[in-house]
Residue frames as qw, qx, qy, qz and C-alpha x, y, z in Angstrom:
[[0.266, 0.560, -0.187, 0.762, 87.62, 149.46, 126.91],
 [0.543, -0.672, -0.425, 0.271, 88.09, 150.53, 130.63],
 [0.199, 0.680, -0.160, 0.687, 88.90, 154.06, 131.64],
 [0.673, -0.431, -0.493, 0.342, 90.36, 154.49, 135.18],
 [0.034, 0.744, -0.137, 0.652, 90.73, 157.64, 137.45],
 [0.623, -0.229, -0.587, 0.464, 92.37, 157.41, 140.81],
 [0.161, -0.756, 0.068, -0.631, 91.87, 159.69, 143.75],
 [0.737, -0.651, -0.151, -0.104, 92.61, 159.92, 147.56],
 [0.745, 0.141, -0.254, 0.600, 96.23, 160.43, 147.55],
 [0.181, -0.940, 0.013, -0.290, 97.98, 163.12, 149.82],
 [0.272, 0.487, -0.605, 0.568, 100.59, 164.01, 152.32],
 [0.748, -0.585, -0.155, -0.273, 100.42, 162.10, 155.60],
 [0.195, -0.676, 0.667, -0.245, 102.61, 161.20, 158.55],
 [0.325, 0.228, -0.916, 0.052, 104.07, 157.84, 159.36],
 [0.079, 0.132, 0.846, -0.510, 101.44, 155.68, 160.95],
 [0.435, 0.298, 0.146, -0.837, 98.57, 157.31, 159.36],
 [0.508, 0.298, 0.803, 0.089, 95.91, 155.77, 156.96],
 [0.281, 0.419, -0.269, -0.820, 94.56, 156.59, 153.52],
 [0.624, 0.362, 0.687, -0.089, 92.07, 155.16, 151.25],
 [0.074, 0.324, -0.541, -0.772, 92.57, 155.35, 147.52],
 [0.650, 0.468, 0.478, -0.360, 89.76, 155.00, 145.07],
 [0.114, -0.205, 0.701, 0.674, 89.84, 154.08, 141.43],
 [0.574, 0.468, 0.404, -0.537, 86.67, 154.89, 139.49],
 [0.265, -0.091, 0.818, 0.502, 86.25, 152.87, 136.35],
 [0.593, 0.464, 0.134, -0.644, 84.07, 153.38, 133.39],
 [0.345, 0.319, -0.801, -0.371, 83.37, 150.86, 130.55],
 [0.840, -0.079, -0.191, -0.502, 81.08, 147.89, 130.17],
 [0.835, 0.115, -0.525, 0.120, 83.66, 145.33, 130.87],
 [0.103, -0.607, 0.574, -0.539, 84.73, 146.53, 134.43],
 [0.767, -0.348, 0.333, -0.424, 82.83, 143.81, 136.14],
 [0.987, 0.154, -0.001, 0.055, 84.76, 141.19, 134.33],
 [0.376, 0.776, -0.346, 0.370, 88.10, 142.86, 134.86],
 [0.767, -0.324, -0.305, 0.462, 90.85, 141.92, 137.26],
 [0.035, 0.945, -0.047, 0.321, 92.09, 145.02, 138.97],
 [0.795, -0.185, -0.239, 0.525, 95.32, 146.01, 140.70],
 [0.126, -0.989, 0.059, 0.050, 97.26, 148.69, 142.27],
 [0.783, 0.229, -0.090, 0.572, 100.88, 149.45, 141.33],
 [0.230, -0.946, -0.027, 0.226, 103.16, 152.11, 142.67],
 [0.728, 0.413, -0.035, 0.546, 106.28, 153.97, 141.47],
 [0.460, -0.802, -0.055, 0.378, 108.61, 155.75, 143.46],
 [0.297, 0.901, -0.279, -0.151, 111.27, 158.32, 141.88],
 [0.137, 0.663, -0.734, -0.052, 114.09, 156.57, 140.20],
 [0.386, -0.120, 0.912, -0.068, 112.54, 153.13, 140.65],
 [0.196, -0.098, -0.825, -0.521, 110.58, 150.67, 138.58],
 [0.618, -0.218, -0.029, -0.755, 106.77, 150.32, 138.90],
 [0.154, 0.138, -0.968, 0.140, 106.05, 147.65, 141.28],
 [0.499, -0.392, -0.684, -0.360, 103.05, 145.57, 142.31],
 [0.217, -0.314, 0.503, -0.775, 101.11, 146.45, 145.42],
 [0.446, 0.149, 0.791, -0.391, 97.93, 144.43, 145.33],
 [0.294, 0.016, -0.695, -0.656, 95.34, 142.72, 143.00],
 [0.490, 0.135, 0.616, -0.602, 91.76, 141.55, 143.15],
 [0.159, 0.211, 0.869, 0.419, 89.67, 139.18, 140.88],
 [0.218, -0.285, -0.359, -0.862, 86.62, 140.37, 139.16],
 [0.557, -0.575, -0.551, -0.236, 84.35, 138.91, 141.78],
 [0.200, -0.755, 0.287, -0.555, 86.41, 140.36, 144.66],
 [0.927, -0.354, -0.014, -0.125, 86.81, 136.96, 146.25],
 [0.874, -0.037, -0.021, 0.484, 90.55, 136.67, 145.47],
 [0.063, -0.986, 0.148, -0.037, 93.23, 139.09, 146.62],
 [0.875, 0.023, -0.107, 0.471, 96.95, 139.13, 146.45],
 [0.206, -0.977, 0.039, 0.023, 99.54, 141.43, 147.98],
 [0.457, 0.611, -0.480, 0.432, 103.23, 142.43, 147.74],
 [0.689, -0.276, -0.539, 0.399, 105.03, 141.18, 150.87],
 [0.288, 0.166, -0.251, 0.909, 105.90, 144.70, 151.70],
 [0.348, -0.240, -0.021, -0.906, 102.22, 145.77, 152.19],
 [0.574, -0.230, -0.769, -0.163, 100.80, 142.54, 153.49],
 [0.437, -0.469, -0.645, 0.415, 98.86, 142.93, 156.77],
 [0.161, -0.362, -0.120, 0.910, 98.80, 146.84, 156.22],
 [0.305, 0.208, -0.349, -0.861, 96.93, 147.36, 152.87],
 [0.414, 0.302, 0.844, -0.156, 93.55, 145.95, 151.72],
 [0.178, 0.072, -0.563, -0.804, 92.35, 145.91, 148.20],
 [0.363, 0.438, 0.776, -0.273, 88.51, 145.64, 147.68],
 [0.037, -0.039, -0.541, -0.839, 86.03, 146.40, 144.98],
 [0.425, 0.454, 0.557, -0.550, 82.36, 147.40, 144.62],
 [0.255, 0.170, 0.745, 0.592, 81.15, 146.42, 141.10],
 [0.078, 0.769, 0.634, 0.009, 77.91, 148.20, 141.67],
 [0.093, -0.944, -0.051, 0.312, 79.81, 151.39, 141.87],
 [0.804, 0.497, -0.008, 0.327, 82.59, 150.41, 139.49],
 [0.056, -0.877, 0.349, -0.326, 85.15, 151.33, 141.94],
 [0.843, -0.006, -0.431, 0.322, 88.21, 149.67, 143.31],
 [0.314, -0.905, 0.155, -0.243, 89.76, 150.74, 146.67],
 [0.723, 0.152, -0.503, 0.449, 93.02, 150.38, 148.45],
 [0.561, -0.802, -0.047, -0.198, 92.82, 150.88, 152.19],
 [0.607, 0.406, -0.454, 0.511, 96.39, 151.79, 153.40],
 [0.610, -0.779, -0.052, -0.132, 97.00, 151.63, 157.17],
 [0.683, -0.596, 0.228, 0.355, 100.21, 152.20, 159.28],
 [0.641, 0.739, -0.012, 0.207, 101.85, 153.98, 156.33],
 [0.708, -0.451, 0.157, 0.520, 105.58, 154.24, 156.26],
 [0.034, 0.789, -0.263, -0.555, 107.88, 156.63, 154.49],
 [0.206, -0.214, 0.845, 0.444, 108.98, 153.87, 152.01],
 [0.401, 0.566, 0.716, -0.083, 105.21, 153.76, 150.88],
 [0.177, 0.751, -0.039, -0.635, 105.81, 157.15, 149.26],
 [0.298, -0.010, 0.759, 0.579, 105.12, 156.88, 145.52],
 [0.517, 0.154, -0.216, -0.814, 102.62, 157.60, 142.73],
 [0.459, 0.118, 0.862, -0.178, 99.94, 154.81, 143.02],
 [0.361, 0.237, -0.538, -0.724, 98.36, 153.63, 139.85],
 [0.701, 0.148, 0.561, -0.416, 95.28, 151.69, 139.18],
 [0.179, 0.352, -0.750, -0.530, 95.27, 149.12, 136.48],
 [0.796, 0.193, 0.373, -0.436, 92.77, 146.65, 134.81],
 [0.131, 0.319, -0.850, -0.398, 93.12, 143.50, 132.75],
 [0.808, -0.050, -0.242, -0.535, 90.72, 140.81, 131.54],
 [0.880, -0.063, -0.471, 0.028, 90.46, 137.46, 133.20],
 [0.784, -0.447, -0.303, 0.307, 92.97, 136.60, 136.05],
 [0.250, -0.955, 0.141, 0.069, 94.93, 139.06, 138.02],
 [0.858, 0.268, -0.142, 0.415, 98.71, 139.34, 137.59],
 [0.552, -0.691, -0.030, 0.466, 101.80, 140.85, 139.29],
 [0.498, -0.002, 0.363, 0.788, 103.59, 142.16, 136.14],
 [0.188, 0.603, 0.123, -0.765, 102.76, 145.72, 134.97],
 [0.145, 0.304, -0.663, -0.668, 103.11, 144.70, 131.31],
 [0.006, 0.289, 0.951, 0.111, 100.16, 142.30, 131.67],
 [0.119, 0.655, 0.536, -0.519, 97.71, 145.20, 132.26],
 [0.377, 0.471, 0.549, 0.579, 96.05, 146.92, 129.35],
 [0.131, -0.837, -0.296, -0.441, 94.45, 149.91, 131.15],
 [0.508, -0.158, -0.405, 0.743, 95.97, 152.39, 133.48],
 [0.140, -0.936, -0.304, 0.112, 94.96, 155.47, 135.41],
 [0.307, 0.842, -0.153, 0.417, 96.87, 158.58, 135.59],
 [0.582, 0.071, -0.539, 0.605, 98.18, 158.03, 139.06],
 [0.316, -0.867, -0.073, -0.377, 97.77, 159.76, 142.45],
 [0.352, 0.501, -0.570, 0.548, 100.62, 160.88, 144.75],
 [0.769, -0.600, -0.218, -0.031, 101.02, 159.41, 148.23],
 [0.374, 0.590, -0.431, 0.571, 103.59, 161.02, 150.37],
 [0.777, -0.548, -0.305, 0.051, 104.37, 159.69, 153.85],
 [0.257, 0.721, -0.396, 0.508, 106.60, 161.74, 156.07],
 [0.705, -0.102, -0.649, 0.268, 108.49, 160.48, 159.01]]
């Protein structure tokens, strides 16, 4: 079992940066692949970024590649999403998710979810 709590969202202007954090509890965090998804009003939940349990492998959606960076600190049981050069289209609720073994891009592949944190980017 893994419990996830996101933080760090807020209201920013286009071009600003934010860092989201996802604090995890549970003995299996260190062996879990972690990911960030987002969901805008009226849209489906979409993949943003994922990281392997070691932190060595990362994947990104094309829309955020070069602007967002996912990382993890297994000693702190925390996953981060550094978001730079934010755009209005990045506005969404951002969710942290965990699954065993390898990362995936499909929400249905993840067994554990946080409650989400709102990110709003004004133009």
